Residue, then its C-alpha position, 0 to 999 in steps of 0.5 A: m922558083t919560089v918567092n916569100k909573101n913576107d919575111t915570116g910567111p911560107a914561100e910560094r911556087l912561082l910558075t914558068p909560062g910553059e908550066v902555065a901553058h901546059i896547065f891550060g893547054v896553050d901555047p907559052k905565047t898565049v900565057n904571055r899575052w893573057s898576062l899583058t892584057g891583064k887577064i892573068p897576073s904575073l911577076k917579073t924576075p930581075g932578069g925580066q922574065r914572067r913568072y905566075r903565082q901557083s895560088d893565082i893559077d889555082a884560083l883561075l882553075r877553080q873558077p866555073v867555066r862554061t865548057s860548052e861555050a869553049i867548046a863552041v867557039g874553040r877556045s880554051a876555058l881560060e880564055v872563055t872565063c877571062s872574056l866573061r869579066 
């Protein structure tokens, strides 16, 4: 699925919770929880399903992560990154 940023701009790919979950190595329900708590931005389709902009996910992946902290507490890198904010 893609969405136009504006009428003249290029379309941006939207990811499902399952696709985002695969990227971060978590359950899709975790991705939805992150969205509900504001840790990850999302859009809702007309049918009420959540979708995530590829650019938002890429930005999260580029953030520096304290890997040793993630391993020490058994949480994913995104969970640690989000909790540091």
